[in-house]
Each structure stands twice: as C-alpha cells, then as structure tokens.
DOKOL-584818 format. One record per residue (C-alpha): residue in three letters; x, y, z. Coordinates in steps of 0.25 Angstrom, whole numbers, padded with zeros to 4 digits, always signed. Each point is the difference from the previous one (the first is absolute). Layout:
BEGIN
ALAXYZ ...
% end
This chain:
BEGIN
ASN+0721-0140-0026 VAL+0002+0001-0015 MET+0012+0009-0002 ASN+0002-0001-0015 MET-0011+0001-0011 SER+0009+0005-0011 TYR-0004-0005-0014 MET-0012-0007+0006 PHE-0010+0003-0011 TYR+0011+0003-0010 GLY-0006-0002-0014 SER-0012-0008+0005 GLY-0013+0000-0009 VAL-0009+0004+0012 THR-0010+0010-0003 SER-0005+0004+0014 LEU+0006+0000+0014 ASP-0006+0004+0013 LEU+0012-0001+0011 SER-0006+0010+0009 GLY+0000-0010+0012 TRP+0014-0004-0001 SER+0010+0004+0011 VAL+0012+0005-0006 ASP+0006+0007+0012 LYS+0013-0009+0000 VAL+0002+0000-0015 ALA+0013+0007-0004 SER+0000-0002-0015 PHE-0012+0003-0009 SER+0009+0002-0012 TYR-0005-0005-0014 MET-0012-0006+0008 PHE-0010+0003-0011 TYR+0010+0003-0011 ASP-0005-0002-0014 ASP-0014-0005+0004 THR-0006+0006-0013 ALA-0013-0007+0002 LEU-0003+0006+0014 SER-0011+0009+0000 THR-0004+0001+0015 LEU+0009+0000+0012 ASN-0004+0003+0014 LEU+0011+0002+0010 SER-0007+0008+0010 ASN+0005+0000+0015 TRP+0014-0005-0005 GLY+0011+0003+0010 SER-0009+0007+0010 ASN+0008-0007+0012 ARG+0013-0001-0007 THR+0012-0005+0008 ALA+0009-0003-0012 THR+0011+0010-0003 ALA+0008+0003-0013 VAL-0013-0004-0008 ASN+0002-0001-0015 MET-0011+0003-0010 SER+0008+0002-0012 TYR-0007-0004-0013 MET-0012-0005+0008 PHE-0011+0004-0010 ALA+0010+0002-0012 VAL-0001-0007-0013 SER+0010-0003-0011 ILE+0004+0012-0008 GLY-0010+0000-0012 ALA-0010-0010+0006 ILE-0014+0004+0002 SER-0006+0000+0014 GLU-0015-0001+0002 LEU+0002+0004+0015 ALA-0013+0008+0001 THR-0004+0000+0014 LEU+0010+0000+0012 ASN-0005+0002+0014 LEU+0011+0006+0009 THR-0010+0004+0011 ASN+0008+0001+0013 PHE+0012-0006-0007 LYS+0012+0003+0009 THR+0014+0003-0005 ASN+0007+0003+0013 ASN+0014-0006+0000 VAL+0000-0002-0015 THR+0014+0004-0006 ASP-0001-0004-0014 MET-0011+0005-0010 SER+0008+0000-0013 TYR-0008-0004-0012 MET-0012-0003+0009 PHE-0011+0005-0010 GLN+0009-0001-0013 CYS-0009-0001-0012 THR-0013-0002+0008 ARG-0013+0004-0008 LEU-0007+0005+0013 ASN-0006+0013-0004 LYS+0001+0007+0014 LEU+0007-0002+0013 ASP-0001+0008+0013 LEU+0011-0004+0009 HIS+0000+0012+0009 THR-0001-0008+0013 TRP+0012-0008-0003 ASN+0011+0001+0010 VAL+0013+0000-0008 ALA+0009+0006+0011 LYS+0010-0012-0001 VAL+0000-0002-0015 LEU+0014+0000-0006 THR-0004-0001-0015 PHE-0012+0004-0008 ALA+0008-0002-0013 ASN-0009-0003-0012 MET-0012-0001+0010 PHE-0010+0004-0011 TYR+0009-0002-0012 GLN-0009-0001-0013 ALA-0013-0001+0009 LYS-0013+0004-0007 LEU-0005+0008+0011 THR-0007+0013-0003 ALA-0001+0005+0015 LEU+0009-0003+0012 ASN-0001+0006+0014 LEU+0013-0001+0008 SER-0003+0012+0009 ASN+0006+0000+0014 TRP+0011-0010-0004 ARG+0011+0002+0011 ASN+0013-0007-0003 ASN+0007+0006+0013 ASP+0004-0012+0008 SER+0010-0007-0009 SER+0014+0002+0005 THR+0006-0004-0014 SER-0002+0005-0014 THR-0013-0001-0007 SER-0002-0002-0015 MET-0011+0006-0008 ALA+0006-0003-0013 SER-0010-0002-0012 MET-0011+0000+0010 PHE-0010+0006-0009 SER+0007-0003-0013 GLN-0008-0002-0013 THR-0013+0001+0007 ARG-0006+0006-0013 ALA-0014+0000+0005 LEU+0002+0007+0013 THR-0006+0014+0000 GLU-0004+0001+0015 LEU+0011-0002+0010 ASN-0002+0005+0015 LEU+0014+0002+0006 SER-0005+0010+0011 ASP+0009-0002+0013 PHE+0008-0010-0007 SER+0013-0001+0008 THR+0014-0002-0007 ALA+0009+0003+0011 ASN+0008-0013-0001 VAL-0001-0002-0015 THR+0014-0001-0007 ASP-0004-0004-0014 MET-0011+0007-0008 SER+0006-0004-0014 SER-0011-0002-0011 MET-0011+0002+0011 PHE-0009+0007-0010 SER+0006-0005-0013 ALA-0010-0001-0011 THR-0012+0004+0008 GLN-0012+0008-0006 LEU-0002+0009+0012 GLU-0001+0015-0003 PHE+0002+0006+0013 LEU+0009-0003+0012 ASP+0002+0008+0012 LEU+0012-0006+0008 HIS+0005+0012+0007 MET-0003-0006+0014 TRP+0009-0012-0003 ASN+0013-0002+0009 VAL+0011-0004-0010 THR+0012+0003+0009 LYS+0004-0015-0001 VAL-0003-0003-0015 THR+0013-0003-0008 SER-0007-0003-0013 PHE-0011+0008-0007 SER+0005-0006-0014 PHE-0011-0002-0010 MET-0010+0004+0011 PHE-0010+0007-0009 ASN+0006-0006-0013 ASN-0010+0001-0012 ALA-0012+0004+0009 LYS-0005+0006-0013 ASN-0013+0006+0006 LEU+0006+0007+0012 LYS-0003+0014-0001 GLU+0003+0006+0014 LEU+0010-0005+0010 ASN+0003+0006+0013 LEU+0013-0003+0007 THR+0002+0012+0009 ASP+0010-0002+0011 TRP+0005-0013-0005 GLY+0014-0004+0006 SER+0001+0013+0009 SER+0005-0008+0011 ARG+0007-0011-0008 THR+0009-0010+0007 ALA+0001-0010-0011 THR+0013+0000-0008 THR+0003-0004-0015 VAL-0014+0004-0004 ASN-0004-0004-0014 MET-0010+0008-0008 ARG+0002-0005-0014 TYR-0012-0001-0009 MET-0008+0006+0011 PHE-0010+0008-0009 TYR+0004-0007-0013 GLY-0011+0000-0010 THR-0010+0008+0008 GLU-0004+0007-0013 THR-0013+0006+0005 LEU+0006+0005+0013 THR-0001+0015+0000 THR-0001+0003+0015 LEU+0011-0005+0009 ASN+0002+0007+0013 LEU+0015-0002+0005 THR-0001+0011+0011 ASN+0011-0003+0010 PHE+0003-0013-0007 LYS+0014-0004+0005 THR+0010-0008-0008 THR+0011-0001+0010 ASN+0008-0013-0001 VAL-0006-0003-0014 ASN+0010-0006-0009 ASP-0008-0004-0013 MET-0010+0009-0008 GLN+0002-0007-0013 TYR-0013+0001-0009 MET-0007+0006+0012 PHE-0009+0010-0008 TYR+0001-0007-0014 GLY-0012+0002-0008 THR-0008+0008+0010 GLY-0011+0009-0004 LEU+0005+0011+0010 GLU+0001+0014-0006 SER+0010+0006+0010 LEU+0009-0004+0012 ASN+0007+0008+0010 LEU+0010-0010+0006 SER+0010+0011+0005 SER-0001-0004+0014 TRP+0004-0014-0002 ASP+0012-0006+0006 VAL+0007-0008-0011 THR+0014-0001+0007 LYS-0001-0015+0000 VAL-0007-0003-0013 ALA+0009-0008-0009 ASN-0009-0003-0011 PHE-0009+0011-0008 ASN-0001-0008-0013 TYR-0012+0003-0008 MET-0006+0007+0012 PHE-0009+0010-0008 CYS+0001-0007-0013 VAL-0013+0000-0009 THR-0007+0010+0009 SER-0008+0005-0012 SER-0008+0010+0008 LEU+0011+0006+0009 LYS+0002+0014-0003 THR+0008+0006+0013 LEU+0010-0008+0008 ASP+0007+0007+0012 LEU+0013-0008+0004 SER+0007+0012+0007 ASN+0011-0004+0010 TRP+0000-0015-0004 GLY+0013-0007+0003 VAL+0005+0011+0010 ASP+0009-0008+0010 ARG-0002-0013-0008 THR+0006-0012+0007 ALA-0004-0010-0010 SER+0011-0005-0010 ALA-0001-0006-0014 VAL-0013+0008-0002 THR-0007-0002-0014 MET-0010+0009-0007 LEU-0001-0007-0013 TYR-0013+0004-0008 MET-0005+0008+0012 PHE-0008+0010-0007 SER-0001-0008-0014 ASN-0013+0001-0008 SER-0006+0011+0010 THR-0006+0006-0013 ALA-0008+0011+0008 LEU+0011+0004+0009 THR+0004+0015-0003 ASN+0003+0005+0014 LEU+0011-0008+0008 ILE+0006+0007+0012 LEU+0014-0005+0003 THR+0005+0011+0009 ASN+0011-0005+0008 PHE-0002-0014-0006 LYS+0013-0008+0004 THR+0006-0011-0008 THR+0011-0004+0009 ASN+0003-0015-0001 VAL-0009-0002-0012 THR+0006-0010-0010 ASN-0011-0002-0011 LEU-0008+0011-0007 SER-0003-0007-0012 GLY-0013+0003-0007 MET-0003+0010+0011 PHE-0007+0011-0008 ARG-0003-0009-0012 LEU-0013+0004-0007 THR-0004+0010+0010 ALA-0007+0013-0003 LEU+0010+0009+0008 THR+0005+0011-0008 ASP+0011+0007+0009 LEU+0009-0007+0009 ASP+0012+0006+0008 LEU+0008-0011+0006 SER+0012+0008+0001 ASN+0002-0003+0015 TRP-0002-0015-0001 ASP+0012-0009+0005 VAL+0002-0011-0011 THR+0014-0004+0004 LYS-0005-0014+0004 VAL-0010-0002-0011 THR+0004-0012-0010 ASP-0012+0000-0009 PHE-0006+0012-0007 SER-0005-0007-0012 SER-0013+0005-0006 MET-0002+0010+0011 PHE-0006+0011-0009 ASN-0004-0008-0012 ASN-0013+0004-0007 SER-0004+0010+0010 LYS-0006+0014-0002 ILE+0012+0007+0007 ARG+0004+0014-0006 THR+0010+0005+0009 LEU+0010-0008+0008 ASN+0011+0004+0010 LEU+0011-0010+0004 SER+0010+0011+0003 GLY+0004-0007+0013 TRP+0002-0014-0004 ASN+0013-0008+0001 THR+0001-0012-0009 LEU+0015-0002-0001 SER+0002-0012+0009 ASP+0007-0011-0007 VAL-0010-0011+0005 ARG-0012+0006-0006 ASN-0005+0003-0014 PHE-0008+0013-0002 ASP-0010-0007-0010 VAL-0011+0010+0001 THR-0007+0002-0013 PHE-0010+0010-0006 THR-0007-0009-0010 GLY-0014+0006-0004 THR+0002+0013+0008 ALA-0005+0008-0012 ASP-0004+0012+0009 LEU+0013+0001+0007 TRP+0006+0014-0004 LYS+0009+0003+0011 ILE+0010-0008+0008 THR+0011+0004+0010 LEU+0011-0010+0002 SER+0011+0001+0010 GLU+0015-0001-0003 ASN+0000-0014+0008 ILE-0010-0007-0010 LYS+0006-0010-0009 PHE-0009-0007-0010 THR+0004-0015-0003 LYS-0011-0003-0010 ILE-0003+0005-0014 SER-0007+0013-0003 THR-0015-0001+0003 PHE-0003+0015+0001 VAL-0011+0003-0010 THR+0003+0009-0012 ALA-0004+0014+0002 PRO-0013+0003-0008 SER-0002+0009-0012 ILE+0001+0015+0000 GLY-0013+0007+0006 THR-0003-0011+0010 THR-0007+0006+0012 ILE+0006-0001+0014 THR-0009+0004+0012 ASP+0008+0004+0012 ASN-0006+0006+0012 GLY-0013+0004-0008 GLN+0008+0007-0011 ASN+0001-0005-0014 TYR+0014-0001-0007 LYS+0004-0005-0014 THR+0012-0007-0005 THR+0008+0007-0010 SER+0009-0012-0004 ALA-0002-0015-0001 SER+0011-0002+0010 TRP+0004-0001+0014 GLN+0009+0011+0005 ILE+0009+0003+0013 VAL-0006+0012+0008 GLY+0014+0005+0003 ASN+0000+0014+0005 GLY-0014+0002-0006 THR-0014-0004+0006 ASP-0009-0012-0003 HIS-0008+0008-0010 HIS+0012+0007-0006 PRO+0012-0010+0001 THR+0013+0005-0005 GLY+0008-0013+0000 ASP+0004-0010-0011 MET-0010-0008-0008 VAL+0001-0015+0004 THR-0004-0013-0005 THR-0007-0010+0009 THR+0013-0008+0000 GLU+0008+0012+0004 MET-0010+0001+0012 TYR+0006-0013+0005 ALA+0014+0005+0000 ASP+0008+0001+0013 ARG+0001+0014+0005 LEU+0009+0008+0009 GLU-0011+0010+0005 PRO-0016-0001+0002 VAL-0007+0003-0013 THR-0015+0003-0003 TYR-0005-0005-0014 VAL-0013+0006-0006 TRP-0007+0000-0013 ALA+0006+0011-0008 GLN-0008+0013+0001 ALA+0002+0015+0000 PRO-0008+0013+0000 THR-0004+0002-0014 PHE-0012+0004-0009 ASP-0012-0009+0000 GLY-0005+0007-0013 VAL-0001+0014-0005 ALA-0012+0006-0009 ASN+0003+0005-0013 LEU-0001+0015-0002 THR-0011+0004-0010 PHE-0003+0013-0007 GLY-0011-0003-0009 PRO-0001+0005-0015 LEU+0008+0013-0001 GLY+0001+0010-0012 ALA+0008+0012-0003 GLY-0010+0009+0006 ASP+0001-0007+0014 PHE+0014+0006+0001 ARG-0002+0014-0005 ASN+0005+0012+0009 GLY+0009-0010+0007 ASN-0011-0008+0006 LYS+0004-0014+0006 PRO-0012-0010+0000 LEU-0001-0008+0013 ALA+0000-0015+0001 THR-0014-0005-0001 ASN+0002-0010+0011 MET+0006+0008+0011 ALA-0011-0004+0010 THR+0000-0015-0003 GLY+0014-0003-0004 THR+0009-0006+0011 VAL+0014-0004+0003 ASN+0000-0013+0008 LEU+0011-0004+0010 ILE+0003-0013+0007 ASN+0009-0005+0011 LEU+0001+0013+0007 GLU+0005+0000+0014 SER-0005+0008+0011 GLY+0008+0012+0005 ILE+0009+0000-0013 PRO-0002+0013-0009 TYR-0001-0003-0015 LYS+0001+0008-0012 VAL-0007-0002-0014 SER+0006+0007-0012 VAL-0004+0000-0014 VAL+0007+0004-0013 GLN-0004-0001-0015 THR+0010-0009-0007 SER-0005-0001-0014 ASP-0004+0008-0012 TRP-0015-0001-0005 THR-0003-0012-0009 THR-0011-0006-0007 SER-0002-0015-0005 GLY+0005-0003-0014 GLN+0007+0014-0002 SER+0014+0003+0001 ALA-0003+0015+0002 THR+0000+0005+0014 ILE-0001+0013+0008 SER+0011+0004+0009 LYS-0003+0000+0015 ASN+0006+0014+0000 ASP-0010+0005-0010 LEU-0012-0008+0007 SER+0003+0000+0014 ILE-0007-0005+0012 GLN+0001+0008+0012 TYR-0003-0001+0015 GLY-0004+0013+0006 ASP+0010+0010-0006 ASN+0011-0011-0003 SER+0002-0007-0013 LEU+0002-0015+0001 THR+0011+0001-0009 ASP+0008+0000+0013 SER-0004-0008+0012 VAL-0011+0006+0009 ASP-0004-0004+0014 PHE-0014-0005+0000 TRP-0002-0004+0015 LEU+0008+0000+0013 GLY-0005-0007+0012 ASN-0002-0013+0008 SER-0011-0010+0002 THR-0005-0007+0012 THR-0004-0012-0009 SER+0008-0008-0010 GLN-0009+0005-0011 LYS-0002+0014-0005 SER-0008+0006-0011 ILE+0003+0014-0004 LEU-0010+0007-0009 PHE+0006+0009-0011 ASN-0007+0012+0006 HIS+0004-0003+0014 ASN+0008+0014+0000 THR-0011+0010-0004 THR+0011+0010-0004 ASN+0006-0009-0011 ALA-0006-0007-0011 PHE+0004-0007-0012 SER-0001+0008-0013 ILE+0006+0000-0014 TRP+0007+0011-0007 LEU+0002+0002-0015 ASN+0012+0008-0006 PRO-0007+0010-0009 ASN+0012-0001-0009 ALA-0001-0015-0001 VAL-0002-0006-0014 ILE-0008-0012+0000 ASP+0000-0010-0011 THR-0014+0000-0006 ILE+0000-0016+0000 LEU-0002+0001+0016 LEU-0012+0009-0001 GLY-0012-0008+0005 LYS+0008-0011+0006 GLN+0001-0005+0014 LEU+0014+0004+0006 GLN+0007-0005+0012 SER+0012+0003+0008 GLU+0007-0008+0011 LEU+0001+0005+0014 THR+0010-0007+0010 TRP-0004+0000+0015 THR+0010-0002+0011 LEU-0003-0003+0015 SER+0012+0002+0009 GLU+0002+0002+0015 THR+0003+0015+0004 PRO+0011+0003+0010 
% end
C-alpha cells in the first residue's frame, strides 16, 4: 500500500540493496529514491511494478547523483522491471556510472518527459530499441535526454517512436556518437530542435531525411541545432521541411560540412538567421536560392550570417529576398566570397549595415538597386580591410553616413583577375567607369572620400586600368660596319623571332591597332655627337619609322596579347644608312641607341 518512496535512500551510505521482493504496484513516486547514493554498488529491483495499479508514476532522478559526484553504482538488476503508467523519467540515470543499460523491454507509452534522462551518464552502450511513446495525449519532452554522455558509443534507437515528442532541444548535445540515422523519426509535433546536436564533436554522419514533412507544430525553433559539429561531413537533409520554423540562429555554426543545398527550404516565417553559417571553415558551396520569397516574418535579422566562413567561395543567392530584414551587420565579414551581386536586395527596412563586408575577400560588389535614403536609418556600411575590392556599383539612392573606409587603390601594375582573365592597374587610383568598361573606364579619377559622396545617378567605381603595353622588347641589330650597308643593303634586327610587343587589359571583340615611330636621333653614352634618325633610319617593311607605321591590327579573345616582331612574314624591322651621311669618327665602335614610341589605340 505504499504510494510514495521518493528520497527513500537519498544520500544513504548503504553499499548493497536487494529489493526484488518488494511490491511497488501502488507506488506513484520513486523520484530521488536512490539519488546521490555514491556508495551503492549493487542494487536488485527485479520484478518491480509487474502488477502496477498506480497511475502517473514518477521516476525522475531515481538513480541520479548530484552533478560532479562519483557514483559507484556498478550492478543494477532491472529484470522484469515494469514501467507501465510511468509519466516522468527526467534525470532518471543522470551521472550514473553504469557501463551498459538494456531497456528495450520498457513500456514508455505514457512517459511525458525524458528530459535529461541520461544526462552526463558514463554509459558506453545503451539499448532503447522498440521504445514506443504513442499513447500520450499531451506533449512529450526529450530535452537533453542524452546530453553529455561522453562515453556513449553504442546507442540502439531502432523502432524508437517520437510521435508525440514536442521538445528535442539539446537531445544529443555534447555526445561522442559518430553516426546517427534518425530518418524514421516522426517530428511533426516538435517545436524545439534548439541545440539538438550542439557540440557533438565526433558526429560524422547524420540522416534526417523526411524530417518535418507533415509538420503540425508552429513557432518551431532550430537555433544552434548543428552548432559545433566540427567533424560532421555527411548530413542528409532530403525532404527536410522547415515550415513554421521561426529561429535558425547559429544553426550551422562551426560545422565541418563542405556543401549545403537548402534551396528547397521554406524560411518565410524565420525571423532570426544571426550567425547561421558563421565559422563554417570547411563550407565551400551553399545554395540559398529562393530564400525569403513570400516572407511573412517581420523584423528579420541576418547579422554575421556568413561571417568567418573562410572557405565559402560559391554562395548561390538567386532570388534571395530580404523583405522585412532589419539587420545585416557583419553579414559577409571575413568571408572568402569574391563576387557578390546584391542589386535586387530590398534594404528599405534595414537599420544596421555596420561591418557588413569588413575584412572580406570580396572583389566585385553590386549594390545598384539599394535605397538607403530613409530618414530613420543610417547607411553605416563600411569596407574596412576589403583590400581585394576593385569594383563596386552604387545606386543613386545610396547615401553614406560614416567616414570613408574604402581601401585606397593599390600601386600601378597590380594584377586583377576577372572571369579567368588577368588585368593590371595603370594608375594607383579609383576611377568612374562612365561610358567605358570595367577594364577601360573613361570617367574621372576619384579619391576614396569622393566615393562616399551623394550621387544623382548609379555609378560604378573600379581600380584605374586601360588597354596598354605590358612591355616591348628592344630592337637589336648587333655590331654593324660600313660594309653591311653596301649596295643599299638594310641589315635586319637580330631578334625578329624572339622580340615581342606585350599588351594587357584588352577586351574581347574590340579591334586594336599598334603603331610605332622613331622619335629620337642616335646617341651614345658620354658623347654629344649624334646620328640623325634621317641618316640612320629604322624601317618596318618598306616604310621608314620617321613617320608612324602600323605594326599590328586585330583583336584578342584574352586580356593579354603577345605579338612577335616577325608576326607579319612580309615585314621585318631593318636599318638603313644614308650613303651620303657623315658620321663623326668619335661614334665609331660605340653602342648607339634611338628611341621608338609605340602607341596602342582602338580602331573604328
């Protein structure tokens, strides 16, 4: 007739108990019964509850010990231990030092809470197969059920029913399990998955196929769900539904995943994406296409959403909507992303842009559709540390409110890589593209302060660059004597087959022309005497370079072009000596030089 055994052996010094003969059929509470019995090494509870009549039975903390205490509970006999009508198993085996537990015969149909049931237990193997939690008419909690079971490597959850579970928060937090296949779980009623696999640092494979496909729960929380799963490389989210989810902050923070395709996710009700993919150091590809279409959530925040994703180079944001977003601060900070077109983003409700692109690897950025003119907001977006940013497009409706933080353009000759082509800067300045192109801007040179100025029309700024020469080899003729010019002979340049004219920043489809002219007389070091360019004339083909001569006409499919001196087999560079010229003897035996001027131009 005993109905309450709670705290019965709480903190006792007993080392061995055989209670197998006890009739506990009417006991409604076993809570804390053996709690903190650190000396207990043998306990026999076989046949307990075999004819139970009690209802709403409480077994919370039944075998638990105080956090940090050392239990010596070495042998626990639960043969024919019945759990029918048990409703509370919270903290039941918390901190137990039992090595293994096989509870697959337990009837848990009416249990309402398994919260922290095995929290910090020292178990290495646990069998909960065939657990059926189907009879409960109210919500069931499995919050922190296996949390911090750091020795647990074998967990049998086959035919484990979760039909009435509403709370799975921290369920596998800080566990050491390597593989979990939970695709058969029914999570339609779960409202909280927060911290569910948080810091499960050994977890490598996780199967959550079909989760939430028939969800009835509302205001679902998935914050910190996979936080810190640094070795997780295989995550199956096929048909993983996010309907009615409202919180995804820190969801994938610090995971070891390399790619994620979440384009099918419904995030219309999500209000918090803060730090969602932050510190995902292995994530290379992320597809968030169609996110936010038909959004109903208001006051949506995305601060530091991709921050520190140092391997992320492929972020797909096609039709990514920012309606009702209010905070974008730090969103792309310290990312590896190089090219972002955010021109279609609606930022009319954003009140915080601070540090949005700071210290990122961003190279090109399109903000041409942005409107930040609202009186109630400050457009405090900054570009501190964006040393690779060489192109930015701003709308006429962008007004900066902070001091200039655009990084100063680099030195002349800095290489720019764009769509697999290499270009080089021709001035250490930013320039307005104007009527030109990205690699041949025609607008004014600007300072970084001027880039913050208010504008009346869209503008694109780039590092100054233009089609130009990347080096021209000297023409060489070798030692020449009077005999080399007899009978009107014109010696050829000795490096016709190796000399080149190198061009950079060319644009496909545009025809160019290279011309050359001899622009100085012949001189030698240390002497004032010269030979007139009219008396010793360089020629290209039959044309003297005393007048400008076309050397090459054409276009290039690449940004760089190298043209050999002998590219035109009918023309060659030669040198002609006027037979009537009088040469100062002081020049004989000297190395002479004359200057050529090369010109690159676009042809009509």
